[in-house]
N, C-alpha and C positions, 0 to 999 in steps of 0.2 A: 502495500502502499506508499511503505513512502516513498519511493522511487518516482512516485506523480508531481515530488517534489519540484523537481530535478528540473525538465521541463519549465515548470510554472517559473522557476528563479531564474533558468535560463530565460524567456517570453520575458517577464517584470525586464529584465535584460536591455533586451531587445527596442521594447515599449519606451523608457526611457533616455532609453543614450540616438532611436531613430524615430523621432518621434515625422522625420519627413518619409521615411516611409510608407508603400499603403501596409493593408490589412495582412491577403491573399503575401506579399512576398517577406512579413513580416511573420507569418507564422512557416511559413516557410523555410527562411532562417533556424526560427526555432527546432525548427522538425530536425533537418541539420545535425545542427548543434548539438540537439541531445542526443542522439543517433554519434553521433562519436564523440560527446564523452561517459554516455555511459559505454562504448564498446571499447576505449581509451581504461575505464576504469578494470576492467572485466576483463581484461586480456595482457594489459604495461601494466595498470598501475600493483593490480592485485602480485602477479610476480612480485614487482622488485620492492611492496610492500612486504610481501611474506617471505623476500629473501631474509630483508632489516632486522624482522622481528623476531626471524631466528637463529639471525644472526648474535641479537644483543640478545636474545631468552637465557643459549644456548653460549655464555658467558660469564652467565651466576651472578652477575651483577646489576644493583639494582634500581641503580639510578643513569648508567649506561642505557637498564630494558625503555624505560619514564622516556628518557633525552629523545629516544628514536619514537615513541606514540606520538610526543611536541613536534618533532621535525618533520613529524611526517603528515599533522594538520598542518606544523605553520607551512610547509614548503609547500602541499596540496590549495590552501588558502593564499597562497599570493602567485601559483600557477593559474591559476580562474582566474586571478584580477588583472595579470599580464594579458591573458587571452583574450580577457573586455570582457567576465562575470564579475559577478561577489563575490566578497573573500564569504560567505555564509554558504555557497553553493559548492567552492572549495572544501572548504571544512563537511560540511556533509558528505560528500562524495567520498570524505579522508575518513570520514565515523563508520560509509557505507562497507566500506572495501577490508577495514578491521573488522568487520564483524564476518564478511566473507571468509574470512581467516579462523587457525586450529585457536588462538592464540588471544580469540576476544574476552576469552572468562577472567585471559590473569588482566586484563588491558582494562577492563572494569572496576577488578579488583582493588587492580592497585590506583585508578584515579576517581577511588569512591572518595577521601575527603577534597576533590577541586568539583567536584561533581556536584558534593553535596552541596559546596561553599558557592560555586556558581550557581544552586540552581538556587538555593536560599535569592540567592542576589537579583536572578532574573524575575520574579516571585515582586517581592521588592517596589522592582523597578514597573510591573505590572502593575498593580497598588499602585503606582504613584499618579497611575497617568485616570483612577477610574475619578471620578467625577461624580460622587452621590446625587448634586440635586438635579442632574444632570441625566442623573437617571430613573428616578424619579418621574421628572421633569417627562426623559419619551416610554418612555416601564414597557404603556401597552405596543408600539412598536417597538422593542427590545424583542419584548417576546412572540409577539408575532414572524419577526426573522427568522428566530429560535424553530419555533413550529413549522417554517415550512420547510428552510433547512431540516429536518427532525426526520417530515415526512419523505425529501426528494431524494434523501440519501438514500433512507430508508428501502423504497422501491424500486427508485439501480442498483442498491445494494445483494435487494435480492432475485430479480434479476437476471445476476450473472452468476451468483450465488444455484439457482437455480436451476443453471446447464446442467454443473455437476452432481450434483448435492441435492436430499431430498428436503419435502415443503418442509416441515421445522429443521432441522439444522439451515437452511438458506434462513425463516424468517428469523432465529434468535443470532443469530452474525447482522442478519440488515439491521435490525431493534440497535445490539451490541455497541457496532462503529458508527452509530446512528450520530453523533454530538460531533456540535465542532469542536476540529483537536484543534492544540497543541501550536501546530505548529503553522496558525495563521498567520500568530501574533506575530512570528520572522515577516509573512507576503508581507503587510498590514503597513510590519519595519517596514521594508526594505522600497514597499508601491509607496508611503508616504515623506519618504529621504527623497525618490521619483519623482516627488509633485503628480504622480496618480493619483493622489487619495487628498486629496482637504483631512485637514487639522481634524473636526468636528464630525467630517465624517469619515474617519479612524478610530474616534472616543467612541463613535457607537457600535462600529461595526466587534472593536474591546471587549465595551458590557458585552455586549451577544456572547461572544466565546466562551468571556468569566461566567454570561449565565452558567450557561452551555454546563462549565463546567464547576459549577455547583452542584446544576441541576443533577447531576451525570450519575453521582454517586450510591442517590435514593433511585437511582430508575435502574440502575444497572442489576441491582439485586432484587428486581423483581420483573428478570427477566424470563426468567425460566416459570413462575407460575402462569406468567400475564399471555404463555408462549403457549401452554398446556393448560389455562380460560382457555380461547380461542381457538384449539386445534384441538379442543379437548382429548390431548396424547397427555401419558401417565408421566405423573413431574417425578423424575431419575435419581432425584438427590439422595444425597448423602445422607439414612438419620440417623445423626449425629446416638441417640440413647442409647439406641444397640451395641456401640462401647466399650459402656464405660468400664466394664469388670470383663471383656474376652480377654485373652492371653493364647499363648502361644498357635494363633492362627495366621491362617499364609497368607498373601500377598497377592492376586494377580493379578500383574498390570499389563496389558492389550488380550481380547479375547478375538483376535482373527487368526487363522487356520495355526500357529503353533499355541497359542493361548489354550483352543478351543481339545486340543492333546492332555495340555498341561493339566487342566480339568477332568476331562477325563483320568488320570493317571493315578494322581489327587483321591478320584470317586474311587478308586480299586482300593487306598488304603488309606482312604477312612481319617482320611488328613482332614481337615476342617479349615475351610479357608473362603477368601473375598473377592471377586473383583472390580477392578476399577477400570471400566477405558470410556476415553475425550470421545468418542463415538455414539450417539444414539440408536442407532443399528446393531448397535455389536452390543449394545445395554440390552435390545428391544429379546437377540437375540437370544440372551445366556438368561435372562428370567421365563423365554420359551421354553427351555429347557430344564425352568425348577433350581439357576442359579440363583446365586442371592454375587448380586449385580449394583453398581452406584455407577454411576454420569460421574466424572471430575478431572481435575489435572494433577497424579502426584506429583509434580513437580512446587505446586500450590504447598507450603507452609499451613495454612489453615488445615487440612484434606489432612496431611501427616499428622499431625495432634491432634484431628477427628479418629482418625483407626489405630489411635496406638500402633505404630509400629516400633516405638521402642521396645511394646509387649507381643512383639509379632515372629512368630519360629520360620519365616521368611519371609525375603522379599524376591518375587518372579518375576524379572523385565521382559516380553519378549515382542515386545513394539518394534518396526520398523524404521523408521525414522531416526536416524545417529544424534540427530538435535534434538530431541525431544530427549530420549534413552540420556544422551550426559547430562539435562538439566535434571529430569527425577533421581538418573543418581546422585550428582554434586548437593541435592534438594535433601535425601536422603539422610546422604554419609556428617553434611552441617546440622540436620536436625540429633541425630544420633549415629556417634562410632560403636556400637559395638547393637549389631545386624547381621544377616546374614541374608547377605545382593548379590545376586545371581541375576546373569545378563545377558541375551542371547545376541550372539552376533553372526552375520552372514558375510563378510566380508574382513580383509587382513587391514584396508583402512582404517573398517569400525570397531576392530580389533587395539590399533592405535590409536587413539582418538581416547582411550576410555584404558590408556594401562596409566597415566598418572596417577587415575584414583584405585581409594582401599576401598575396590570390589574386593567379592568375597571367591565371586568364581565367576568368569567367560564362559561362556559356553561356544566355541564357534559352530555352526552346525556343518559345515564340511567336515570341518576332524570329526565331528562324530561319527557320522554317514559315512568316513572313510572304516574307522575302526569297524564299527555293526558290518558293514559289508562284509573286513576281514573277519570277525570276529561268526559269521553265517558260514564262511568259505574252511573255516577250522571244525564248527561243531556235522560236516559234513564229511562222508566218506570222499577221501581223496584214490580219486581214482589215475593211471597213469595208462 
C-alpha cells in the first residue's frame, strides 16, 4: 500500500516545479519517473544497500552498522534531491529498501530510540497545527470529508480485494484500512510548501486526518463484530476465558495442508491443542472438522498473553510466509524464552533466515521427506 506514496510525491514535485506543463505531460513524466525510481530501488539500490548492511553487520560494531543506516538514508535523500525530487521521497525509498532486506529487524531495534524521539516530535508539530476554534467552526465539514473518504476507500478497497478473497475478508480488510493514513501529513506539507495548497485548506485537511486518527482505535476494535452482524458470519475471535487455567496445550499456528496433518497426528496422540490462523477460511474449515480454532495473528502480544503461551507444551508454526513466520517467532521468544518452538521451513533460504533465532527445532520438509524415503527403503526387502 505504501508504494503509492512514491508516485504521489513525484507528482507533487512535477506540479510544483513544472507549472507550465499540461496535465498529460505531467502525468506522463510522473509515470516514467515512478517506474525509474521503483526499478532503480529494487534492481540497484537493494543490492548496494544489502551489501553495505551485511558488511557493517559482519563487523559486529554497532556504531558502524548505525552509521551505515544513516548514510543510506541521507544519501538516498540527497540523490533524490539531485534528481529533482523531494528529500522525503529519497528517505522513504531508502526505508522501503531496508525493509526488503533481512536486516530490517536489527535496523528497527537499533533506531528505536531515534524513532521514539522523532515520532514524538512529529506529533508535537502536528498538534501545534491544530486550531481548536477552526475545528469547532468547521466540525460538520471535517466529519463530512472524513465520512466521504471512509466510504470511498472502503468501496474501492473492497472491489480490489474481492477479486482474490472472500466477501467477509474483503469487507474486513476494506474497513480496516478505510481511515485517512498518516502519510497524508507529509503529502499536505509538501503540497503546501510548493504552493499547491492554501494554508487554510491545509489546516482543514490536517484536522480531517487528526479526526480520523482519533476515531480509528474505537472503530477498528468493532470491525469483526460489525462484519459478523452485517454478513451473519460467525465471529471467530478468541475467547480468552477458555485459557485462564489451561496448561500443557499445543498451539498449532496455521491450518493449511501441513497444519491439517499436524492436527491429525495430535489427535492420534490424544494431545490437547488449539489452532490459530489469520485466514477465516482455514478457521472455518477447522471448526467444521470439530477442532478448537480461533482467528488471530500470533505475532501480536495481546494474543500471546490470551493464549498463555508460557504454559503451553509447544508451539508448532506451519505457515508458508517467511516474514510472518519470523515475526511470530520473534514475538513468541520475546514473550517467553522457556518455550518449545517448532517451525516448518520449505527452503534453505527460509532456514537461514531463522538461524539467528533461538528456535527449539526447525523442520525442513525436504530433508524430512528424504529421510522418510530412505527409511521406507530400509524397511523393504532389498533385491539385487
